[in-house]
N, C-alpha and C positions, 0 to 999 in steps of 0.2 A: 462190405467187400466192393460193391460197384462204386460207392462213393470214393473209395481210395483209388480206384483204377480209371475213373472217367469223370468227365463233367456232364453237365446237362445236355449239351449238344451231341456228344457221342452216345449218350444213353438214348436220346430220342432217335438218333440215326440207327442204333442197334435195334430198337423196337420196330422202326419202319422197315428195315431190311428183313427182319424175321417175319413180319406180317406179310410183306410183299412176296417173299419166297414161298410162304404157305399158300397165299392166294393164287400164285401162278401154278403151284403144284396141284391144287384142287382144280384150277381152271383147265389144266391139261387133261385131267380125267373127264371134266364136263364137256370140253370141246370134242374129245374123242368119242364120247357117248353120243353127242349131238350129231356128229359126222356119221357114225354107224347107223343111227336111226334114219337119217336122210337117205343113206344108201339102201337101207332095207325098204323104205317106202318107195324108192325109185324102182327097185327090182320087183317089188310086189306089184306095182302098177304096170310094169312091162309084162309080167306074167299074166295079169288080168287082161291086158290088151291082146296078148297072143291067144289066150283062151277065147276071147270074144271073137277074134277073126277066125279061129279054128272052128268055132260053132257055126260060123257063116260059110265055112269051106273056102276061105280065102287064104291062099298061100303066098301070093306076092303082095306084100303090104304097100310097097312104094308105088306100084301101078294101079292100086285099087282106088276106086272112087268112093268107097265106103269110109266112114269115120266113126270112131267110138266116142262116147262121152267120158272116157277115162283119160284123165290128165296125168301125164308123167312129169313128176317134179324135176326141175333142173338142178343138178348138183355140180358145182364147180370144184372139181377135185384139186386142181392146181392151187386155187385160193385156200382151200381147207388144208392142204399140205403146207403152204407157206405160213398160215396162221399157227398151225400146230408146231411147226419147226421153230417159229418165233417164241412160242410159249415155252417149249423145251429149252431153248437157249436162255430165256429169261430165268427159268428155274435153275439152270446151271450157274449163271452169273450171280444171281441173288443168293443162292446156296453157298457159293464160294465166298462171296463178300461177307455173308453172315458168319461163316466159320473164321475167316481171317480177322474180322473186326472183333469178334468175341474173344478169341485167344490173344489178340493184341491188348484188349482191355484186361484180360486175366493176367498177362505178364506184367503190365503196368501196376495192377493192384498188388501183386505179389512183391514187386520191388518197393512200392510205397509202404506197405505194411512191414516189410523187413527193415527198411530204413528207419521207420518210426520206432520200431521195437529196439533197434540198435541204439538210436539216439536216446531213448528213455533209459536204457541200461547204462549208458555212459554218464547220464546225468543223475543217476540214482545215488542216494546217500549210502554210506558204509553200512548202516543198519539193515539195508535191504539185502546185502550179501551175507550178513550174519544170520538172517532168518531164512534165506533161500540158498540152498547149496548150489555149487557151480554145476553139478551134474543136472540138476533140474532146469537151470537156465539154458544150458547147452541142449537139453532135450527139447525145450520149446523152440530153439532156433533150428534144430535139425529135423525132429520128427513132425512137429506141428506145421512148420513152414514147408516141409516136404509134402505133407498131405495137401496143403493149400496149393502147392505147385503142380502136383501130379494128379490127385484124385478129384479135387473140387472143380477145376475147369471142365474136365471130361464129364463128370456126373451132372453138373449144372447144365452143360450144353445138351446132353441127352435128355434132361428133364424138359428144357425149353422146346426141343424138337418134338418129343412125345406129347407135351401139353398142347402145342399148336396143332399137331396132327389130329388129336382127339377132338379139339374144338372145331377144326375144319370138317371132320367127318360128321360130327353131330349137327353142325349147321347145315351142311349140304343135305343130309338125310332129313332134317327137320323142314327144310324148304320143300323137298319133294313130298313129305308126309309129316305134318305137324304132330301127329300122334307119337312120334319118336321122342318128343320132349317130355312126355308123361313119365315113362320109366327112367328117364335120365336123372331127374331130381332125386328119387330115392336111391338110385345107384350111386350118385355122387355122395350122398350122406353116408351110405354104407362104406364107401371107400375111405372117407374121412375117419370113420370109427375104426376100421381095420388098421389104418395108418397109426392112430393113437395107440391101439392095442399092441401093434408091432413095436413101436418105439419104446413103450414101457417094458415089454418083455426082453427086447434086445439089450436095453441098458441094464436090466437086472442080471442077465446072463453075463 
């Protein structure tokens, strides 16, 4: 399917855009978490300093000659806002580019496969039409090509998004706590077995 719709360059570009979109998506959550932690540390230090001066019965902090050993971390809110805005903008741009590029490849693949099928039909011998009724041939052009135009691109695009999202979540959680990787392996095996069972039963039905 991808071979019919794109070359090596477009395929590599599609992989890069998908990975970049997922990296920025995960990066937005990471940056927001980092920013929140810095703000919490800042206000916690300020509360500790207020409590320290309150214990010394000091009300005017600016005119006081006393100093505490509590260091209040500096948080540049404007810098954090600019970085977070840039990450969100990158998520939007790469997400849009991912969708446009993927569906452009899907349209090209559908056209190429349809043209190849039509060319093969025109070059088929008479014996082919004797063994295959016209209704079956038209069904391949209408129903199968229709599924390839309507269902396959959307389903495959959702699969890519969900797959990259799961990989990103597992990697981020594994970086924070590597014990997450331990149940991931048996769960992946279980999902593969459930998938095989579902495919067999759905085809039988």
